[in-house]
Backbone as CSV, one residue per row, in Angstrom:
resi,resn,N_x,N_y,N_z,CA_x,CA_y,CA_z,C_x,C_y,C_z
1,MET,-33.010,47.009,61.555,-31.858,46.756,62.361,-32.176,47.104,63.875
2,LYS,-31.654,46.346,64.801,-31.855,46.563,65.988,-31.358,47.865,66.651
3,GLY,-32.316,48.510,67.414,-31.896,49.775,67.897,-32.257,51.103,67.012
4,LEU,-32.622,50.681,65.591,-32.929,51.895,64.842,-34.350,51.708,64.215
5,ALA,-34.809,52.739,63.875,-36.274,52.750,63.289,-36.214,52.228,61.899
6,PHE,-35.171,52.362,61.143,-34.940,52.039,59.788,-33.629,51.898,59.373
7,ARG,-33.333,51.167,58.293,-31.956,51.147,57.686,-31.677,52.442,57.061
8,LYS,-30.511,53.038,57.491,-30.094,54.226,56.936,-29.471,53.962,55.495
9,LEU,-28.992,53.002,55.234,-28.396,52.586,53.795,-27.181,53.288,53.477
10,GLY,-26.583,53.807,54.532,-25.341,54.503,54.247,-25.506,55.831,53.347
11,ARG,-26.529,56.445,53.600,-27.036,57.716,52.863,-27.489,58.732,53.802
12,THR,-27.561,60.056,53.233,-28.182,61.199,54.185,-29.713,60.863,54.000
13,SER,-30.531,61.612,54.744,-31.872,61.526,54.698,-32.636,61.937,53.432
14,SER,-32.147,62.875,52.722,-32.703,63.181,51.349,-32.137,62.296,50.507
15,HIS,-31.102,61.742,50.336,-30.501,60.682,49.466,-31.464,59.443,49.601
16,ARG,-31.583,58.979,50.883,-32.171,57.884,51.251,-33.596,58.009,50.714
17,ASN,-34.343,58.989,51.045,-35.757,59.384,50.575,-35.885,59.270,49.117
18,HIS,-34.967,59.913,48.367,-35.227,59.812,46.926,-34.920,58.460,46.453
19,LEU,-33.911,57.765,47.003,-33.607,56.193,46.570,-34.945,55.336,46.739
20,LEU,-35.438,55.389,47.953,-36.672,54.692,48.201,-37.728,55.099,47.283
21,ARG,-38.137,56.322,46.923,-39.189,56.746,45.966,-38.791,56.173,44.616
22,ASN,-37.631,56.300,44.282,-37.282,55.740,42.804,-37.659,54.129,42.883
23,LEU,-37.306,53.568,43.828,-37.364,51.942,44.016,-38.891,51.656,44.056
24,VAL,-39.679,52.516,44.797,-41.151,52.117,44.838,-41.726,52.550,43.440
25,SER,-41.328,53.553,42.958,-41.961,53.983,41.556,-41.708,52.869,40.579
26,SER,-40.404,52.462,40.519,-40.132,51.187,39.464,-40.840,49.996,39.887
27,LEU,-40.930,49.691,41.098,-41.708,48.498,41.659,-43.214,48.599,41.188
28,ILE,-43.854,49.820,41.232,-45.312,49.872,41.000,-45.526,49.855,39.371
29,GLN,-44.359,50.421,38.643,-44.497,50.434,37.327,-44.155,49.041,36.608
30,HIS,-43.155,48.334,37.059,-42.803,47.059,36.556,-43.283,45.813,37.243
31,GLU,-43.713,46.061,38.485,-44.272,44.896,39.438,-43.009,44.090,39.684
32,ARG,-41.935,44.190,39.417,-40.717,43.348,39.966,-39.432,44.083,39.700
33,ILE,-38.561,44.309,40.684,-37.209,44.784,40.640,-36.301,43.986,41.363
34,SER,-35.062,44.150,40.979,-33.941,43.428,41.616,-32.942,44.470,42.166
35,THR,-32.712,44.243,43.547,-31.800,45.171,44.307,-31.300,44.289,45.573
36,THR,-30.466,45.164,46.390,-29.932,44.447,47.591,-31.055,44.059,48.493
37,VAL,-30.802,43.106,49.464,-31.836,42.743,50.494,-32.179,43.875,51.338
38,ALA,-31.199,44.843,51.771,-31.490,45.893,52.646,-32.384,46.999,52.005
39,LYS,-32.024,47.142,50.726,-32.945,48.134,49.932,-34.397,47.590,49.766
40,ALA,-34.382,46.357,49.406,-35.583,45.590,49.209,-36.614,45.695,50.318
41,LYS,-36.112,45.456,51.547,-36.887,45.403,52.744,-37.477,46.773,53.195
42,GLU,-36.536,47.792,52.817,-36.911,49.205,53.084,-37.992,49.626,52.064
43,ALA,-37.757,49.346,50.832,-38.803,49.697,49.733,-40.037,48.918,49.800
44,ALA,-40.047,47.751,50.477,-41.210,46.982,50.735,-42.163,47.622,51.717
45,ARG,-41.576,48.145,52.752,-42.311,49.014,53.659,-42.999,50.250,53.102
46,GLU,-42.375,50.923,52.182,-42.792,52.297,51.605,-44.108,51.783,50.629
47,ALA,-43.689,50.657,49.823,-44.517,50.306,48.827,-45.974,49.961,49.481
48,GLU,-45.876,49.101,50.560,-47.293,48.752,51.284,-47.889,50.091,51.596
49,LYS,-47.262,51.104,52.128,-48.072,52.390,52.540,-48.694,53.016,51.199
50,ILE,-47.894,53.079,50.278,-48.424,53.822,49.031,-49.613,53.061,48.373
51,ILE,-49.636,51.802,48.441,-50.599,50.933,47.875,-51.976,51.049,48.758
52,THR,-51.601,51.211,50.114,-52.827,51.410,50.965,-53.425,52.755,50.830
53,LEU,-52.642,53.796,50.359,-53.166,55.096,50.139,-53.871,54.982,48.780
54,GLY,-53.446,54.145,47.724,-54.214,54.127,46.636,-55.679,53.427,46.857
55,LYS,-55.608,52.449,47.653,-56.824,51.777,48.137,-57.888,52.676,48.740
56,ARG,-57.482,53.638,49.396,-58.315,54.499,50.228,-59.175,55.293,49.154
57,GLY,-58.898,55.832,48.184,-59.425,56.384,47.144,-59.850,57.910,47.574
58,THR,-59.433,58.482,48.537,-59.834,59.906,49.030,-58.934,60.834,48.281
59,VAL,-59.275,61.994,48.224,-58.382,63.058,47.644,-57.210,63.335,48.383
60,GLN,-57.163,63.275,49.733,-55.976,63.405,50.501,-55.127,62.284,50.308
61,ALA,-55.619,61.065,50.214,-54.697,60.003,49.864,-54.139,59.994,48.528
62,GLY,-54.890,60.566,47.453,-54.352,60.609,46.184,-53.315,61.821,46.167
63,TYR,-53.395,62.823,47.013,-52.289,63.958,46.924,-50.957,63.277,47.710
64,GLY,-51.156,62.416,48.646,-50.060,61.736,49.280,-49.216,60.683,48.348
65,ALA,-50.033,60.015,47.482,-49.379,59.183,46.593,-48.796,59.820,45.471
66,ARG,-49.468,60.768,45.047,-48.867,61.677,43.960,-47.652,62.397,44.177
67,GLY,-47.624,62.820,45.463,-46.300,63.549,45.915,-45.134,62.614,46.131
68,TYR,-45.532,61.383,46.315,-44.316,60.481,46.548,-43.718,59.598,45.305
69,LEU,-44.659,59.525,44.404,-44.177,58.685,43.223,-43.524,59.599,42.211
70,PHE,-42.651,58.911,41.472,-42.005,59.556,40.185,-42.665,58.928,39.095
71,SER,-42.493,59.537,37.989,-43.007,59.137,36.533,-44.515,58.938,36.757
72,GLN,-45.097,59.989,37.177,-46.617,59.787,37.573,-47.560,59.580,36.275
73,GLN,-47.111,59.745,35.041,-47.949,59.247,33.946,-48.078,57.829,33.847
74,GLU,-46.914,57.083,34.216,-46.888,55.747,34.325,-47.419,55.058,35.624
75,THR,-46.982,55.675,36.621,-47.136,55.077,38.024,-48.573,55.253,38.507
76,LEU,-49.128,56.500,38.263,-50.644,56.675,38.910,-51.692,55.685,38.305
77,PRO,-51.748,55.503,36.972,-52.695,54.573,36.515,-52.426,53.193,36.898
78,LYS,-51.164,52.916,37.000,-50.710,51.591,37.589,-51.194,51.428,39.020
79,LEU,-51.045,52.449,39.710,-51.588,52.258,41.202,-53.040,52.082,41.391
80,GLN,-53.797,52.829,40.444,-55.278,52.512,40.477,-55.622,51.127,40.174
81,GLU,-54.830,50.621,39.243,-55.023,49.025,38.850,-54.673,48.166,39.856
82,LEU,-53.573,48.427,40.766,-53.119,47.804,41.846,-54.355,47.800,42.979
83,SER,-54.809,48.996,43.284,-55.894,49.288,44.264,-57.127,48.328,43.917
84,GLN,-57.424,48.018,42.673,-58.585,47.117,42.229,-58.145,45.749,42.562
85,ARG,-56.858,45.311,42.218,-56.379,43.989,42.375,-56.444,43.606,43.774
86,TYR,-55.909,44.608,44.585,-55.836,44.058,46.021,-56.920,44.693,46.863
87,ALA,-58.050,44.804,46.335,-59.265,45.326,46.995,-59.701,44.437,48.247
88,ASN,-59.622,43.056,48.013,-60.062,42.302,49.116,-58.793,41.700,49.788
89,ARG,-57.553,42.110,49.651,-56.480,41.601,50.352,-56.254,42.698,51.442
90,PRO,-56.080,42.290,52.724,-55.858,43.134,53.946,-54.661,43.775,53.838
91,GLY,-53.626,43.129,53.366,-52.120,43.723,53.340,-51.187,42.624,52.825
92,GLY,-49.901,42.863,52.873,-48.890,42.036,52.241,-48.972,42.020,50.780
93,TYR,-48.619,43.127,50.081,-48.799,43.240,48.663,-47.461,42.954,48.101
94,THR,-46.432,42.798,48.855,-45.014,42.568,48.300,-44.496,41.353,48.944
95,ARG,-43.367,40.746,47.956,-42.739,39.520,48.520,-41.349,39.798,48.015
96,ILE,-40.589,39.079,48.945,-39.006,39.193,48.688,-38.503,37.796,48.502
97,HIS,-37.651,37.581,47.363,-36.983,36.278,46.981,-35.446,36.566,47.064
98,LEU,-34.842,35.873,47.834,-33.264,35.961,47.788,-32.819,35.503,46.444
99,HIS,-31.719,36.232,45.949,-31.333,36.204,44.552,-29.833,36.124,44.471
100,GLY,-29.224,35.329,45.481,-27.717,35.221,45.358,-27.158,36.519,45.916
101,ASN,-25.865,36.563,45.391,-24.891,37.765,45.755,-24.446,38.479,44.410
102,ARG,-24.368,39.760,44.572,-23.903,40.636,43.324,-22.548,40.291,43.072
103,LYS,-22.268,40.455,41.859,-20.911,40.269,41.335,-20.072,41.529,41.623
104,GLY,-18.942,41.436,42.180,-18.132,42.609,42.591,-18.118,42.795,43.994
105,ASP,-18.937,43.392,44.687,-18.919,43.574,46.128,-19.508,42.529,46.939
106,HIS,-20.150,41.403,46.259,-20.660,40.226,46.823,-21.835,40.759,47.724
107,ALA,-22.547,41.738,47.467,-23.719,42.178,48.427,-24.849,41.220,47.997
108,PRO,-25.623,40.674,49.195,-26.786,39.948,48.924,-28.006,40.602,48.070
109,ARG,-28.268,39.805,47.119,-29.524,40.594,46.179,-30.804,39.813,46.704
110,ALA,-31.750,40.623,46.205,-33.162,40.104,46.409,-34.051,40.483,45.147
111,ILE,-35.042,39.725,45.011,-35.857,40.179,43.873,-37.261,40.668,44.680
112,LEU,-37.653,41.976,44.582,-38.901,42.408,45.184,-39.895,42.609,44.101
113,GLU,-41.127,41.839,44.463,-42.121,41.824,43.414,-43.436,41.958,44.126
114,LEU,-44.474,42.466,43.370,-45.822,42.478,43.870,-46.548,41.239,43.866
115,VAL,-47.300,40.758,44.685,-47.989,39.589,44.701,-49.130,39.635,43.649
116,ASP,-49.396,38.364,43.094,-50.458,38.093,42.207,-50.105,38.995,40.860
117,ASN,-48.798,39.073,40.451,-48.685,39.827,39.230,-48.508,38.866,38.124
118,PRO,-48.575,39.208,36.790,-48.734,38.264,35.858,-47.640,37.352,35.703
119,HIS,-46.379,37.545,36.295,-45.205,36.730,36.464,-44.841,36.375,37.690
120,ASP,-45.790,35.911,38.542,-45.740,35.684,39.935,-44.588,34.447,40.160
121,LEU,-43.473,34.808,40.799,-42.542,33.586,40.954,-42.998,32.524,41.856
122,ARG,-43.716,32.803,42.822,-44.252,31.765,43.789,-45.355,30.906,43.060
123,MET,-46.029,31.512,42.146,-46.996,30.776,41.491,-46.238,29.693,40.519
124,GLN,-45.235,30.324,39.823,-44.510,29.473,38.850,-43.697,28.199,39.565
125,MET,-43.272,28.560,40.675,-42.570,27.606,41.362,-43.510,26.535,41.951
126,THR,-44.520,27.044,42.520,-45.672,25.960,42.975,-46.152,25.259,41.817
127,ALA,-46.386,25.736,40.528,-46.923,24.939,39.393,-45.701,23.864,39.123
128,ARG,-44.484,24.280,39.046,-43.509,23.257,38.807,-43.446,22.083,39.908
129,THR,-43.662,22.608,41.114,-43.618,21.464,42.264,-44.933,20.610,42.121
130,LEU,-45.868,21.165,41.666,-47.092,20.195,41.609,-46.978,19.226,40.382
131,ALA,-46.199,19.759,39.300,-46.083,18.999,38.199,-44.992,17.694,38.421
132,LYS,-44.028,18.097,39.308,-42.903,17.276,39.519,-43.482,16.206,40.445
133,GLU,-44.277,16.614,41.511,-44.719,15.570,42.468,-45.729,14.537,41.672
134,VAL,-46.580,15.166,40.820,-47.493,14.212,39.999,-46.698,13.211,39.129
135,TYR,-45.584,13.807,38.417,-44.772,12.968,37.659,-44.207,11.879,38.352
136,ASP,-43.589,12.249,39.375,-42.843,11.143,40.341,-43.893,10.070,40.839
137,ARG,-45.127,10.611,41.168,-46.127,9.593,41.534,-46.512,8.680,40.524
138,ILE,-46.690,9.174,39.236,-46.961,8.380,38.239,-45.859,7.491,37.701
139,ALA,-44.613,8.047,37.873,-43.547,6.974,37.490,-43.302,5.992,38.545
140,ARG,-43.602,6.250,39.795,-43.501,4.938,40.775,-44.719,4.094,40.630
141,ARG,-45.928,4.554,40.158,-46.889,3.606,40.037,-46.729,2.862,38.664
142,GLY,-46.143,3.467,37.868,-46.031,2.831,36.370,-47.102,3.210,35.421
143,GLY,-46.997,3.031,34.208,-47.954,3.383,33.323,-47.795,4.745,32.628
144,ASP,-48.501,5.206,31.822,-48.490,6.374,31.216,-49.875,7.073,30.945
145,ASP,-50.253,7.525,32.049,-51.662,8.135,32.213,-51.516,9.765,32.383
146,ILE,-50.483,10.351,31.982,-50.451,11.851,32.328,-51.532,12.463,31.421
147,LEU,-51.624,12.118,30.168,-52.781,12.913,29.403,-54.167,12.504,29.654
148,THR,-54.279,11.192,30.222,-55.660,10.692,30.376,-56.126,11.025,31.808
149,GLY,-55.318,10.782,32.689,-55.826,10.897,34.079,-56.091,12.339,34.566
150,ARG,-56.831,12.558,35.696,-57.228,13.783,36.296,-56.323,13.985,37.316
151,GLN,-55.221,14.767,37.063,-54.136,14.950,37.931,-54.386,16.267,39.018
152,PHE,-55.006,16.988,38.628,-55.189,18.433,39.491,-56.911,18.577,39.625
153,ASP,-57.161,18.587,40.818,-58.507,18.884,41.043,-58.674,20.540,41.338
154,LEU,-59.413,21.181,40.641,-59.416,22.534,40.549,-59.780,23.367,41.823
155,MET,-60.752,22.717,42.556,-61.261,23.399,43.729,-60.792,22.979,45.061
156,THR,-60.180,21.700,44.991,-59.663,21.106,46.290,-58.167,20.709,46.232
157,MET,-57.505,21.499,45.537,-55.868,21.221,45.412,-55.399,21.258,46.773
158,GLU,-55.664,22.264,47.557,-54.930,22.641,48.909,-55.200,21.694,49.878
159,GLN,-56.384,20.733,49.627,-56.676,19.699,50.700,-56.364,18.412,50.178
160,ASP,-55.692,18.303,49.124,-55.147,16.878,48.584,-53.993,16.427,49.127
161,GLU,-54.044,15.446,50.087,-53.006,14.937,50.819,-52.000,14.252,50.174
162,ARG,-52.196,14.048,48.746,-51.274,13.366,47.891,-49.921,14.311,47.641
163,PHE,-50.218,15.698,47.852,-49.037,16.526,47.593,-48.467,16.783,49.071
164,ASN,-47.288,17.347,48.961,-46.442,17.663,50.063,-47.165,18.695,50.895
165,GLU,-46.896,18.767,52.267,-47.499,19.706,53.213,-47.212,21.295,52.727
166,LEU,-45.829,21.199,52.465,-45.439,22.750,52.169,-45.943,23.147,50.757
167,THR,-46.246,22.069,49.877,-46.893,22.415,48.506,-48.276,22.895,48.708
168,ARG,-49.086,22.332,49.703,-50.353,22.620,49.858,-50.514,24.170,50.526
169,LYS,-49.452,24.425,51.362,-49.392,25.710,51.910,-49.251,26.851,50.839
170,ASN,-48.261,26.483,50.019,-47.932,27.377,48.892,-49.264,27.468,47.779
171,ILE,-49.967,26.547,47.616,-51.131,26.529,46.790,-52.274,27.585,47.590
172,THR,-52.449,27.386,48.828,-53.250,28.147,49.497,-52.846,29.907,49.429
173,LYS,-51.424,29.942,49.471,-51.044,31.447,49.367,-51.288,31.971,47.920
174,VAL,-51.137,31.163,46.951,-51.160,31.802,45.590,-52.697,31.937,45.116
175,VAL,-53.624,31.275,45.634,-54.968,31.206,45.213,-55.905,31.779,46.173
176,GLN,-55.398,32.281,47.377,-56.395,32.621,48.506,-57.211,33.906,48.118
177,TYR,-56.449,34.762,47.309,-57.270,36.075,46.836,-57.613,36.178,45.528
178,GLY,-57.028,35.162,44.816,-57.252,35.299,43.231,-58.519,34.627,42.576
179,GLY,-59.369,33.877,43.501,-60.444,33.263,43.020,-60.202,32.186,42.142
180,VAL,-61.319,31.883,41.192,-61.088,30.773,40.292,-60.144,31.032,39.201
181,GLU,-59.881,32.428,38.833,-59.046,32.724,37.906,-57.656,32.175,38.232
182,ALA,-57.175,32.532,39.465,-55.823,32.029,39.976,-55.693,30.524,40.116
183,ARG,-56.850,29.820,40.331,-56.631,28.283,40.301,-56.665,27.857,38.895
184,GLU,-57.332,28.446,38.015,-57.168,27.939,36.586,-55.710,28.331,36.052
185,LYS,-55.162,29.282,36.413,-53.972,29.816,35.859,-53.102,28.737,36.484
186,LEU,-53.067,28.423,37.736,-52.106,27.455,38.467,-52.148,25.833,37.780
187,VAL,-53.404,25.440,37.565,-53.634,24.371,36.874,-53.021,24.318,35.449
188,SER,-53.043,25.353,34.753,-52.687,25.312,33.378,-51.187,25.353,33.254
189,MET,-50.523,26.113,34.185,-49.109,26.041,34.276,-48.594,24.766,34.631
190,ALA,-49.256,24.005,35.673,-48.826,22.824,36.167,-48.921,21.668,35.163
191,GLN,-50.004,21.926,34.433,-50.115,20.745,33.123,-49.006,20.985,32.126
192,ASP,-48.746,22.373,31.691,-47.763,22.509,30.841,-46.534,22.030,31.199
193,HIS,-46.094,22.346,32.494,-44.813,21.779,33.013,-44.771,20.289,33.050
194,LEU,-45.924,19.634,33.420,-45.973,18.198,33.444,-45.585,17.608,32.092
195,LEU,-46.270,18.074,31.017,-45.996,17.577,29.680,-44.475,17.858,29.185
196,ARG,-43.965,19.078,29.850,-42.512,19.379,29.483,-41.601,18.443,30.107
197,LEU,-42.020,18.059,31.447,-41.224,17.105,32.055,-41.221,15.619,31.292
198,LYS,-42.423,15.276,30.850,-42.566,14.014,29.995,-41.690,14.150,28.799
199,ALA,-41.779,15.125,28.056,-40.958,15.401,26.828,-39.469,15.348,27.064
200,THR,-39.035,15.938,28.145,-37.641,16.059,28.605,-37.106,14.594,28.771
201,VAL,-37.803,13.808,29.540,-37.369,12.463,29.901,-37.342,11.650,28.652
202,ALA,-38.255,11.874,27.780,-38.318,10.930,26.466,-37.348,11.248,25.532
203,VAL,-36.748,12.613,25.546,-35.835,13.017,24.622,-34.363,12.435,25.211
204,GLU,-34.135,12.852,26.519,-32.830,12.721,27.099,-32.639,11.289,27.671
205,GLY,-33.675,10.526,27.772,-33.554,9.301,28.427,-33.485,9.178,29.934
206,PRO,-33.371,8.084,30.582,-33.264,8.016,31.939,-31.767,8.476,32.390
207,ARG,-31.583,8.620,33.649,-30.256,8.940,34.149,-29.446,7.637,34.083
208,ARG,-28.113,7.627,33.545,-27.255,6.703,33.205,-25.922,7.122,33.194
209,ILE,-25.090,6.150,33.391,-23.504,6.501,33.102,-23.225,6.600,31.651
210,ASP,-22.516,7.650,31.280,-22.278,7.913,29.835,-20.824,7.112,29.537
211,ASP,-21.055,5.840,29.171,-20.050,4.947,28.931,-19.254,5.359,27.539
212,ALA,-19.839,6.090,26.642,-19.325,6.450,25.439,-18.305,7.525,25.619
213,LYS,-18.585,8.497,26.535,-17.711,9.566,26.873,-16.540,9.246,27.687
214,MET,-16.721,7.953,28.635,-15.603,7.533,29.338,-14.584,6.899,28.353
215,GLU,-15.150,6.188,27.290,-14.316,5.518,26.254,-13.526,6.540,25.391
216,SER,-14.068,7.829,25.271,-13.390,8.691,24.434,-12.239,9.454,25.289
217,TRP,-12.214,9.247,26.611,-11.114,9.860,27.336,-9.871,9.015,27.021
218,GLY,-9.900,7.821,26.786,-8.734,7.065,26.589,-7.883,6.743,27.771
219,ASP,-6.473,7.121,27.555,-5.592,7.158,28.692,-5.713,8.446,29.594
220,ASN,-6.448,9.376,29.065,-6.411,10.604,29.934,-7.477,10.661,31.002
221,LYS,-8.198,9.618,31.130,-9.114,9.539,32.304,-8.449,9.608,33.637
222,PRO,-8.964,10.257,34.607,-8.441,10.073,35.986,-8.686,8.836,36.484
223,ARG,-7.910,8.557,37.566,-7.845,7.072,38.267,-7.891,7.288,39.576
224,GLY,-8.411,6.186,40.280,-8.548,6.191,41.554,-9.755,6.936,42.164
225,ARG,-9.499,7.623,43.305,-10.637,8.311,43.959,-10.971,9.588,43.141
226,LEU,-10.030,9.957,42.401,-10.308,11.079,41.576,-11.308,10.923,40.387
227,LEU,-11.636,9.651,39.987,-12.625,9.342,38.867,-13.926,9.706,39.224
228,THR,-14.529,10.617,38.624,-15.959,10.847,38.628,-16.719,10.590,37.438
229,LYS,-17.361,9.503,37.390,-17.976,9.052,36.139,-19.036,10.105,35.773
230,PRO,-19.037,10.348,34.315,-20.108,11.297,33.579,-21.266,10.579,33.604
231,TYR,-22.399,11.289,33.652,-23.696,10.860,33.522,-24.368,11.484,32.302
232,ALA,-25.289,10.795,31.763,-26.180,11.313,30.588,-27.637,11.086,31.095
233,GLY,-28.538,11.837,30.384,-29.875,11.594,30.664,-30.528,12.865,31.329
234,SER,-31.737,12.958,31.878,-32.401,13.958,32.552,-31.629,14.124,33.937
235,ARG,-31.279,15.399,34.255,-30.399,15.719,35.434,-31.403,15.780,36.641
236,PRO,-31.109,15.294,37.708,-31.883,15.372,38.947,-31.926,16.617,39.532
237,LEU,-32.855,17.067,40.415,-33.100,18.241,40.986,-32.323,18.188,42.115
238,ALA,-32.032,19.557,42.782,-31.138,19.671,43.971,-31.884,18.962,45.039
239,GLY,-31.101,18.152,45.801,-31.721,17.246,46.822,-32.473,16.042,46.484
240,GLN,-32.818,15.677,45.299,-33.434,14.665,44.708,-32.622,13.363,44.931
241,GLU,-33.327,12.321,45.455,-32.599,11.067,45.642,-32.616,10.200,44.407
242,GLY,-31.554,9.531,44.097,-31.597,8.603,42.948,-30.721,7.365,43.247
243,GLU,-30.792,6.398,42.079,-30.101,5.227,42.309,-28.446,5.244,42.220
244,PHE,-27.901,6.375,41.558,-26.511,6.589,41.531,-25.975,7.351,42.652
245,GLN,-26.617,7.589,43.776,-26.304,8.326,44.747,-25.503,7.412,45.976
246,PRO,-24.858,7.944,46.848,-24.339,6.955,47.992,-25.281,6.525,48.953
247,THR,-24.879,5.510,49.426,-25.897,4.931,50.335,-25.838,5.642,51.668
248,PRO,-27.001,5.734,52.474,-26.988,6.420,53.646,-26.049,6.028,54.544
249,LEU,-25.537,6.797,55.703,-24.713,6.664,56.586,-25.314,5.520,57.592
250,PRO,-24.496,4.834,58.305,-24.983,3.794,59.132,-25.898,4.564,60.260
251,GLY,-26.897,3.839,60.448,-27.911,4.548,61.569,-28.772,5.455,60.874
252,LYS,-28.666,5.878,59.672,-29.561,6.901,58.967,-30.387,6.166,57.939
253,SER,-31.763,6.512,57.780,-32.684,5.891,56.913,-32.580,6.486,55.417
254,ARG,-32.154,7.727,55.403,-31.982,8.524,54.074,-30.927,9.360,54.174
255,ASN,-30.519,9.912,52.857,-29.468,10.736,52.840,-29.894,12.259,53.089
256,SER,-28.973,13.053,53.597,-29.142,14.483,53.703,-29.045,15.161,52.426
257,VAL,-29.510,16.229,52.421,-29.320,17.229,51.077,-27.953,17.459,50.836
258,VAL,-27.081,17.676,51.812,-25.773,17.878,51.727,-24.958,16.731,51.231
259,ARG,-25.377,15.586,51.883,-24.728,14.358,51.314,-25.111,14.166,49.892
260,ILE,-26.194,14.221,49.500,-26.698,14.101,48.001,-25.967,15.003,47.251
261,GLY,-25.598,16.280,47.601,-24.938,17.273,46.878,-23.540,16.869,46.632
262,LYS,-22.959,16.230,47.527,-21.604,15.911,47.384,-21.334,14.746,46.392
263,GLY,-22.485,14.078,45.991,-22.261,12.970,44.917,-21.327,12.022,45.204
264,ALA,-20.289,11.696,44.295,-19.306,10.579,44.562,-18.394,10.802,45.548
265,PHE,-18.177,12.118,45.958,-17.171,12.441,47.129,-17.833,11.968,48.488
266,ALA,-19.144,11.784,48.435,-19.772,11.481,49.833,-19.561,9.854,50.042
267,LYS,-19.014,9.132,49.048,-18.848,7.633,49.239,-17.728,7.539,50.241
268,ARG,-16.868,8.454,50.471,-15.858,8.249,51.436,-16.309,8.469,52.872
269,LEU,-16.268,7.325,53.548,-16.867,7.424,54.887,-15.932,8.042,55.957
270,ASN,-15.923,9.403,55.974,-15.007,10.230,56.772,-15.796,10.349,58.017
271,TYR,-16.053,9.474,58.614,-16.701,9.512,59.997,-16.080,8.603,60.967
272,ARG,-16.329,8.963,62.340,-15.649,8.117,63.314,-16.773,7.204,63.844
273,PRO,-16.325,5.818,64.023,-17.462,4.945,64.708,-17.660,5.166,66.002
274,LYS,-18.935,5.069,66.519,-19.256,5.312,67.844,-18.345,4.238,68.835
275,VAL,-17.963,4.959,69.994,-17.129,4.100,70.784,-18.085,3.990,72.168
276,THR,-18.225,2.896,72.518,-19.008,2.466,73.592,-18.239,2.242,74.836
277,MET,-18.501,2.758,75.871,-17.595,2.465,77.110,-18.216,1.181,77.771
278,PRO,-17.236,0.340,78.237,-17.772,-0.779,78.966,-18.390,-0.387,80.290
279,SER,-19.584,-1.330,80.600,-20.288,-1.000,81.720,-19.472,-1.296,83.052
280,SER,-20.038,-0.845,84.114,-19.294,-1.374,85.419,-19.287,-2.661,85.773
281,SER,-20.328,-3.437,85.430,-20.333,-4.861,85.745,-19.362,-5.675,84.889
282,SER,-19.164,-5.318,83.636,-18.237,-5.924,82.692,-16.786,-5.658,83.270
283,ARG,-16.618,-4.434,83.902,-15.320,-4.225,84.349,-14.883,-4.911,85.608
284,ARG,-15.923,-5.312,86.478,-15.741,-5.993,87.576,-15.495,-7.291,87.187
285,ALA,-16.276,-8.011,86.256,-16.015,-9.351,85.735,-14.540,-9.539,85.173
286,GLN,-14.147,-8.515,84.435,-12.779,-8.716,83.979,-11.757,-8.596,85.040
287,ALA,-12.025,-7.791,86.052,-11.125,-7.872,87.256,-10.906,-9.118,88.029
């Protein structure tokens, strides 16, 4: 917070200290916790310090980590394991993912996790993105070479310009300190998801209007602008363009993510046309 050294979290000093010690101990033990955004940011700062103490390996650093952590029989061996995992990493051992709002008080939630853990969310999402981009590229080209083609180059994925720029940045982040093992894990997860995408489309079929469901409505179906046709088949991802989406607005080459999310409601052209003022020469000619 601006003007403060840290977030007080609405607690006294002793209560805040014990709260953060509990969060850091749970994070080191389970490698992923869910809490509010404010608590996650404060716990991440403390977790970075404790892992740094574990990497030093001195007696004094060990006393400092032992005096901070709870459940020492579980957390201290885990801290030694983390110190070996992050031996070549200069810092940045934690990562925060926004996780919606909490039911009840609507407080913003977050997932606080240790990087390079066995269930790393960033690696999972990067693998899914790789598979989706490869699947879309094969679908545009035509054919069925998902199993026969070489889709992922193990050592040069982050330089492959066929992938999106943001995807290449995420590849660099997840394999930067993991070596060949991280690359092999990323490629394996991407290949599994690529096969899952192919199987999903084969079972559910392409995206299409569900005429059978519309006929089952009979006289109860809505009419006019309230009619939203039901669709069957594989569902598109958020922000993904498709043939059943509205045409772009005049002067635009593509739809925005908000317009795509509106779906059928975006077909209503609720915009004002541009009004051009007549030039001075045309006004004099009219006079």
